[in-house]
N, C-alpha and C positions, 0 to 999 in steps of 0.2 A: 355754537358760538355765540350768536343770537338768541337762542333760545336760554342759553346760561346765563346770560347780561338780566332778559326779561324774569328769569325765576329770582335773581337775586334784589333784582328793582322790585319784586313782588314781593317778596320776606321782608325787604327795608322800609315798605310802606306800610304794610299789615303788621309789624312790630313798632312802628311809631306812632301809628293809628290806635294801637292798643294800648300804649305808654300814656299817650293823652287822654286815652278813655279815662284810666285809672286816676286821672289827675282833676280832672274835674268835679268840681263841689258845687251842689245845687243851693247852700249854705253862706254866700259870698255876701256880705252884710252890705256892700256897695251896690252890689246888682239892684236893677231898679223894680225888678220881682219885689223885693222889700220894702219896698215904700210905703205899705199898710200894712196891717195885722195878717196873718191868714190861720186858719181852722186846722189844727193838726191831732194828729193820734197817738200817744206815746210807745213806744216799742219796747221801753225798757224801764224799771221802776228807776227815778230820780229824784233828787233832792231839791227842794225850791228853798230858798230863804228870802225871808222878809227882811226887807232894808229899811230902817228908818234915813230919809232922807235928809241932809244936814249941808250946811252952808260953812265953809267950802265944801264941796262934794268930795272930799280926803277925810272929812271927819264924819262919814257917813258908816254905819257898822250895822251888823246883823241884829236882830232880833229876837227871830226865831227863826227854825227850820219847819218845812213838811214833807211827808213822803208825796208823791204824785207816784199813782201806781200804774202800769202796764195798761195800755188799753184805753184812758182818760183821755177825753177831749176837750180841749182849748185853744183858745185863739193866743197866737204868739208872734210876739213882734223881735225883729233881730236889726239890732243897731252897729254903729261901727265906733261908737264910743263909751265910757265907762262901763255899761251892763251891755253885754252883746246879747243875751237871751231873755226876757220879757214878757211874762203872763199877762195877760189884759184880758181875763173873763172869768164867770163863775167867781170860786172864793177866793181867787186871787186876782184883783183887781186893782191896780197901778194906778197913783194918784200922785198929787205933789209933795203929798208926804211920807207913803211908803210906796214902794216898789215890790215886784215880785220877781227874782230871777233864778234860773236854772243854772248851776255852774257846770258848764260843757266847755269844751275849746270853743274859738270864735268860729271857726268854720266846719264845727265837728256836726253833723247832720245824720248820725247814727241811732240817734236815741228817739225818733221822733220819725211819723209818715205824714204828709198831709192828707188831709179828711178827703 
């Protein structure tokens, strides 16, 4: 009887641990890790949009689209407001007039890996 309880407890712990591991994300914008930009390598081809910043921010609009091919290296910022994935290097240098964003889910890190 004692071994049966231990086996049941072990299965429950392993199941819970596995479920929690799948729900962890490296892309949470509020994590202290994202207080500064990071170099990343793209794992998939993604679309980058050049956004003309206007005041109020709701008036901002996309003015051009680019393709960022798999294997490209760029500095990426992740923010919790307005635009979550912002590129800040190379030809995609965001500033006060334009910002370059990747349209992916807020916590979706499947399209890049850390360099």
